[in-house]
C-alpha positions in Angstrom: 31.4 -42.2 -33.7 33.7 -40.7 -31.2 33.5 -37.1 -31.1 36.2 -35.1 -32.6 37.7 -31.4 -32.0 41.0 -29.6 -32.7 40.9 -28.3 -29.5 44.1 -29.1 -26.9 41.9 -30.2 -23.9 44.8 -28.7 -21.6 45.1 -25.5 -23.2 41.2 -24.7 -23.7 39.4 -23.1 -21.3 35.8 -23.9 -20.5 34.8 -20.4 -21.9 36.8 -20.8 -25.1 35.2 -24.1 -25.9 31.9 -23.0 -25.0 32.5 -19.9 -27.5 33.3 -22.0 -30.3 30.6 -24.9 -29.7 27.3 -24.7 -30.9 24.4 -25.9 -28.4 26.7 -26.5 -25.6 25.7 -23.2 -23.6 22.2 -24.7 -22.8 24.1 -27.8 -20.6 24.4 -24.7 -17.6 22.2 -26.8 -15.4 22.6 -24.5 -12.6 21.4 -26.2 -8.6 20.5 -29.6 -10.1 21.9 -31.0 -6.9 21.0 -34.6 -5.6 24.1 -36.0 -3.9 27.3 -34.4 -2.5 30.0 -36.9 -3.4 33.5 -35.7 -2.5 31.6 -32.4 -0.7 30.5 -33.1 2.6 32.0 -32.3 5.6 34.6 -35.1 7.2 32.1 -35.4 10.0 28.9 -33.9 11.1 27.6 -34.5 14.4 24.3 -35.7 15.1 22.2 -36.4 18.0 21.2 -40.2 18.7 17.6 -40.0 18.1 16.4 -37.5 15.4 12.8 -37.0 15.0 12.6 -35.5 11.7 14.2 -36.8 8.4 12.8 -33.5 6.4 11.1 -30.7 6.5 8.7 -28.4 4.5 8.7 -24.8 5.1 5.3 -22.7 4.1 7.0 -19.3 3.9 4.7 -16.3 3.8 6.6 -13.4 2.5 5.7 -9.9 3.9 4.6 -10.5 7.4 1.1 -12.3 8.1 -0.8 -10.0 10.6 -1.1 -12.3 13.9 -3.9 -10.1 15.5 -6.1 -10.9 12.6 -5.0 -14.8 12.3 -3.9 -15.9 15.0 -3.8 -14.1 18.5 -7.3 -12.7 19.2 -7.0 -9.3 21.1 -10.3 -7.9 22.9 -8.3 -4.4 23.9 -8.1 -3.9 19.9 -11.9 -3.9 19.4 -12.1 -1.8 22.8 -9.8 0.7 21.4 -10.5 0.8 17.7 -10.2 4.1 16.4 -8.4 5.5 19.7 -5.0 6.6 20.2 -2.7 3.7 21.3 -2.8 3.4 25.2 0.2 1.6 25.7 2.8 4.4 25.3 5.5 4.8 22.3 5.3 2.3 19.4 8.0 1.1 16.8 7.5 1.2 13.5 8.8 0.8 10.1 7.3 4.1 8.7 6.9 6.0 12.1 5.4 9.3 10.7 2.5 7.2 9.5 1.2 5.8 12.8 -2.5 6.1 13.3 -4.9 4.8 15.8 -5.6 1.3 17.2 -6.9 -0.9 14.5 -9.2 -3.6 15.5 -9.7 -7.0 13.5 -12.9 -7.3 11.7 -13.0 -11.2 12.0 -14.2 -13.1 14.4 -12.1 -15.7 16.4 -13.3 -19.3 17.8 -12.2 -22.6 19.5 -11.0 -25.3 17.6 -10.6 -29.2 17.8 -10.5 -30.7 21.1 -7.6 -28.5 22.2 -9.7 -25.0 21.8 -7.1 -23.4 20.0 -8.4 -20.0 19.2 -7.8 -18.8 15.6 -9.6 -16.9 13.1 -12.6 -17.7 11.3 -10.1 -16.6 7.8 -8.8 -20.3 8.8 -11.5 -22.6 9.0 -9.1 -25.5 7.4 -6.5 -24.9 9.6 -8.8 -24.9 12.7 -9.7 -28.4 11.4 -6.0 -29.5 12.1 -5.9 -27.8 15.5 -5.1 -30.7 17.6 -2.0 -31.6 15.3 -0.3 -28.3 15.4 1.7 -26.1 17.9 1.1 -22.5 17.5 3.6 -20.3 18.6 2.1 -16.9 19.6 5.3 -15.4 20.9 7.9 -15.1 18.1 10.5 -12.0 18.1 13.2 -11.0 15.8 15.7 -8.3 15.2 14.8 -6.5 12.3 11.8 -4.4 11.2 12.8 -4.3 7.7 11.8 -6.9 5.3 15.4 -7.7 3.6 17.4 -8.1 6.7 14.1 -9.7 8.6 14.3 -12.5 5.8 17.8 -13.0 6.1 17.6 -13.4 9.9 14.8 -16.1 9.5 16.5 -18.2 6.5 20.0 -17.8 7.8 20.1 -16.2 11.1 22.2 -13.3 10.4 21.5 -9.9 9.1 24.1 -10.3 6.4 23.3 -11.4 2.7 24.7 -14.4 1.1 25.0 -16.7 4.2 23.8 -20.3 4.2 20.4 -20.8 4.8 18.9 -23.5 7.4 17.8 -25.8 3.9 21.5 -25.5 2.8 22.8 -26.4 6.6 20.5 -29.4 6.7 21.4 -30.9 3.4 25.2 -30.1 4.4 24.7 -32.2 7.5 22.7 -35.2 6.4 22.7 -35.5 2.5 20.2 -36.9 0.6 18.2 -39.9 0.7 17.8 -40.2 -3.3 20.4 -39.7 -5.7 18.0 -38.9 -8.8 16.2 -35.9 -6.9 18.0 -32.8 -5.5 18.0 -32.8 -1.8 17.1 -29.2 -1.1 13.9 -28.1 -3.5 12.4 -24.9 -3.8 8.5 -24.6 -5.6 8.4 -21.2 -6.8 5.5 -19.0 -7.4 4.4 -18.8 -11.2 3.8 -15.2 -10.5 7.6 -14.8 -9.8 10.3 -14.4 -7.0 9.8 -13.7 -3.7 11.8 -10.5 -2.2 15.3 -10.9 -1.9 15.1 -13.7 -4.8 17.5 -16.8 -4.6 19.1 -15.2 -1.4 16.3 -17.2 0.3 17.7 -20.5 -0.8 21.2 -19.8 -0.9 24.2 -22.0 0.1 26.4 -18.9 0.9 29.7 -19.8 1.8 28.9 -23.4 2.3 29.8 -25.5 -1.0 27.5 -24.6 -4.0 25.9 -28.0 -4.2 24.4 -27.2 -0.9 22.1 -24.4 -2.4 18.0 -24.8 -3.2 16.9 -26.2 -6.7 13.9 -24.4 -8.1 11.1 -26.4 -9.6 9.1 -24.0 -11.6 5.9 -24.3 -13.1 4.9 -25.2 -16.6 6.2 -27.8 -19.0 10.1 -27.0 -18.0 9.9 -27.1 -14.5 13.8 -27.3 -14.1 15.5 -25.1 -16.6 17.8 -26.9 -19.4 17.0 -30.3 -18.2 16.1 -31.5 -21.5 18.2 -32.2 -24.3 17.9 -29.3 -27.0 16.0 -30.2 -30.1 18.1 -31.3 -33.0 20.9 -33.1 -30.8 21.0 -36.9 -31.0 21.4 -38.9 -27.9 25.0 -39.8 -29.1 25.9 -36.4 -30.0 24.5 -35.1 -26.4 26.5 -38.0 -24.6 29.4 -36.9 -26.1 29.1 -33.5 -25.7 28.5 -34.0 -22.0 31.5 -36.2 -21.9 33.7 -33.6 -23.2 32.6 -31.1 -20.9 33.0 -33.4 -18.0 36.8 -34.0 -19.2 36.9 -29.8 -19.4 35.4 -29.5 -16.2 37.4 -31.7 -14.3 41.0 -30.4 -15.8 40.0 -27.0 -14.6 38.7 -28.1 -11.3 42.3 -29.6 -11.0 43.9 -26.0 -11.7 41.1 -24.2 -9.0 40.3 -26.8 -6.8 38.8 -23.9 -4.1 36.2 -23.7 -6.7 33.1 -25.2 -5.2 30.7 -24.0 -7.9 32.6 -25.9 -10.6 32.7 -28.9 -8.0 29.0 -28.7 -7.9 28.8 -28.3 -11.7 29.9 -31.5 -12.0 28.0 -33.5 -9.5 24.8 -31.7 -11.0 25.9 -32.9 -14.6 26.0 -36.5 -13.4 22.6 -35.9 -11.9 20.9 -34.4 -14.8 20.1 -37.7 -16.8 18.7 -39.4 -13.6 16.5 -36.1 -13.2 15.4 -35.9 -16.6 13.1 -39.3 -15.6 12.6 -38.6 -11.9 11.3 -35.0 -12.2 8.4 -35.4 -14.6 7.3 -38.3 -12.3 7.3 -36.5 -9.2 5.3 -33.8 -11.0 2.9 -36.1 -12.6 -0.3 -35.6 -10.5 -2.5 -38.0 -12.8 -0.9 -40.5 -10.0 -2.9 -38.9 -7.2 -6.5 -39.6 -6.4 -9.5 -37.2 -7.4 -10.2 -37.3 -3.6 -6.7 -36.0 -2.8 -6.4 -33.3 -5.3 -9.8 -32.0 -4.0 -8.4 -32.2 -0.6 -5.5 -29.6 -1.9 -8.1 -27.4 -3.7 -6.6 -28.4 -7.0 -9.5 -27.5 -9.5 -10.8 -24.6 -7.7 -9.8 -21.2 -8.9 -8.7 -19.8 -5.7 -6.4 -22.7 -4.3 -5.5 -24.8 -7.4 -1.7 -23.3 -7.7 -0.7 -23.3 -4.2 -2.4 -26.7 -3.6 -0.7 -28.2 -6.6 2.5 -27.1 -4.9 1.7 -28.5 -1.6 0.7 -31.6 -3.3 4.2 -31.7 -5.2 5.9 -31.0 -1.9 4.5 -34.1 -0.2 5.3 -35.9 -3.3 8.6 -34.8 -3.4 9.4 -35.2 0.8 8.1 -39.6 0.2 10.6 -39.7 -2.2 13.3 -39.0 -0.1 13.7 -35.0 -0.6 15.3 -33.4 2.8 13.9 -29.9 2.6 11.5 -28.3 0.7 10.4 -24.8 0.5 7.3 -23.0 -1.2 7.5 -19.0 -1.6 5.0 -16.6 -2.9 5.5 -14.0 -5.5 6.9 -10.5 -3.9 5.5 -9.9 -0.3 1.7 -10.6 -0.6 1.3 -10.5 3.1 2.8 -6.8 3.4 -0.2 -5.3 3.9 0.3 -2.0 4.4 -3.2 -0.8 3.2 -6.3 -3.0 2.6 -5.2 -5.5 5.3 -8.4 -6.7 6.0 -9.5 -7.4 2.4 -5.7 -8.6 1.6 -5.8 -11.2 4.3 -9.3 -12.6 3.0 -7.9 -13.3 -0.3 -4.5 -14.4 1.0 -5.9 -17.1 3.5 -8.5 -18.2 0.7 -5.3 -19.1 -1.6 -3.5 -20.8 1.0 -5.5 -22.0 3.9 -7.1 -25.3 2.6 -3.7 -26.4 0.9 -1.6 -25.7 3.9 -3.8 -27.7 6.3 -4.4 -30.4 3.5 -0.9 -30.9 3.4 -0.5 -31.9 7.2 -3.5 -34.1 7.1 -2.1 -36.0 3.7 1.3 -36.4 5.6 -0.1 -37.7 8.5 -2.4 -40.3 7.0 0.6 -41.6 4.9 2.3 -41.9 8.0 4.8 -39.2 7.1 3.8 -36.6 9.5 6.0 -38.1 12.5 9.1 -37.8 10.5 8.6 -34.7 8.8 8.7 -31.1 10.0 5.8 -28.3 8.5 6.5 -24.9 9.1 4.4 -22.0 8.4 5.9 -18.8 8.9 6.8 -15.2 7.7 9.6 -12.8 8.5 7.6 -10.6 11.3 4.4 -9.7 12.2 2.0 -6.3 12.2 1.2 -3.4 14.2 -1.8 -3.2 16.4 -2.1 0.3 14.9 -3.4 1.7 11.7 -1.4 2.8 8.5 -3.1 5.0 6.6 -7.0 4.2 7.1 -7.0 0.3 6.7 -3.2 -0.7 6.7 -0.8 -2.4 9.0 2.8 -1.6 9.3 5.7 -4.3 10.3 6.4 -5.2 13.5 9.7 -7.1 14.9 8.5 -7.6 18.7 6.0 -10.0 17.8 4.7 -12.6 15.3 2.9 -15.9 15.0 3.7 -19.3 13.4 2.5 -22.9 13.7 4.6 -26.2 13.3 3.4 -29.7 12.8 5.0 -33.1 12.7 8.2 -34.7 14.0 7.9 -34.4 17.8 6.6 -31.1 18.1 3.6 -30.8 20.6 0.1 -31.3 18.8 -3.0 -28.9 20.1 -0.8 -26.8 21.8 -0.4 -23.0 21.9 3.3 -21.5 23.3 3.7 -17.9 24.6 1.7 -14.7 24.8 1.6 -11.4 23.7 0.5 -8.2 25.2 -2.7 -7.0 25.4 -2.6 -5.6 22.1 -0.4 -8.0 20.5 2.8 -5.3 20.1 5.1 -7.1 21.8 5.6 -11.2 23.1 5.8 -11.0 26.7 5.4 -14.8 27.9 7.9 -17.7 26.7 9.3 -15.7 24.1 10.9 -17.5 21.1 13.7 -15.6 19.0 14.4 -16.9 15.4 17.8 -18.2 16.8 15.8 -20.5 19.1 13.7 -21.4 16.5 16.6 -22.5 14.6 18.0 -24.6 17.3 15.0 -26.1 17.9 14.3 -27.2 14.1 18.0 -28.3 13.9 17.4 -30.5 17.3 14.3 -32.4 15.7 16.5 -33.0 12.6 18.8 -34.9 15.0 21.5 -32.2 14.8 23.0 -29.9 17.8 23.1 -26.6 16.5 26.3 -25.6 18.7 28.4 -28.5 17.0 26.9 -28.0 13.5 29.6 -25.9 11.8 31.5 -25.0 8.7 35.2 -23.5 8.8 34.8 -19.6 7.4 37.1 -16.9 7.7 39.2 -18.5 10.3 36.4 -19.5 12.6 34.2 -22.3 12.8 30.8 -20.8 11.5 27.3 -22.2 12.4 23.4 -21.5 11.9 23.0 -20.1 15.2 26.4 -18.7 16.3 25.4 -19.5 19.7 27.9 -17.8 21.4 26.7 -14.7 20.2 23.0 -15.3 19.9 22.6 -17.6 23.4 20.3 -19.7 21.1 18.6 -22.3 22.7 16.3 -25.4 22.1 12.7 -24.8 23.1 11.7 -27.9 24.8 8.2 -26.5 25.7 7.8 -27.0 21.9 8.0 -30.6 22.0 6.2 -33.5 22.8 
């Protein structure tokens, strides 16, 4: 039977309908984007030969310690326990600045390229010939939230579009059954700054990240509630679509409503596609072992890394992995914390690169491992390290980045990047370049101007050709 109602469609608001209709509230399927019909910009300029079709960002909240992981400094060992000999030092907690703190971990050369990294990263060492290690990163903030906004959206301000949102705004989707931008969240909770890490900002809401959670319900409210028949569900959704479209005609500027309409259309397809992509029983035992699945330390992070690969091979454009809170923020017990964090993430991260490579996907996928800033060469308290905006390290793999290459250098104490410095704006320009996008031309009208990720007229952002093969 067709649905029946005594509500006047032209007089009824969505809120009134929802308040009078049992069960329909569960249909608020936030952020289930997959395609962007009717919301794309008219033309998004692209370069002739993009290297990458997709990107995976392994984001490490808190600021990993570069001098303990990627940037060996003998001077730290020489001056360990002594006052910092190179003058004044900028610290977030300036009254807690201590003496020079050496690293307790050994560094060794890896691969044919001889890349020197910490003993804490043996699995990364095995793929040294496949990565670009940037030792000369810098950013503009020593505060977590603003540094996070900088590396995700290029600005200090909150609520601006992130690089993932810009990417799918420009490139759209390759699979209408899955979101173009997926966030694989930590079962332990949200990262610092929460959903702002994957917001679409003032771009249409359809471009924000869709969160996949761990457990039986990876996408909230995706499944039909118990007790509702297929026919009733079909009628409910059809009626709700009529309400939404009527409301949108009255408020055409409401991009969140437009996105919700598109998301409802996607939800039915996702009911099949999402369980499939999360079904790791389709993977071999050898593949799961490579990621460390089944091992206590690596099982959770390894599972998410493997899901990231499965998403990419199904046409998802942009995938991000986050960790709960800010675990790399090692203000105390720096050495001990790093040991546990690398035990959790090193094997899965390296396995992701290996797996993409062996499947022929690495050439068209960017993999980036980074935090928002680095740490200081002096102690905070007895055994911690404070924030450092002047120097940090990250690594990249795939999609035309040089292999077995170390870029740039810091001073003798890894306090400041001094050679071939790369700031976050240059990083964004280079990533977009590899995705086939001209960062100065990728714009969207906002507050009377053509806004962009890099805002090159202000930041002077530029592509870093030395990072590219």
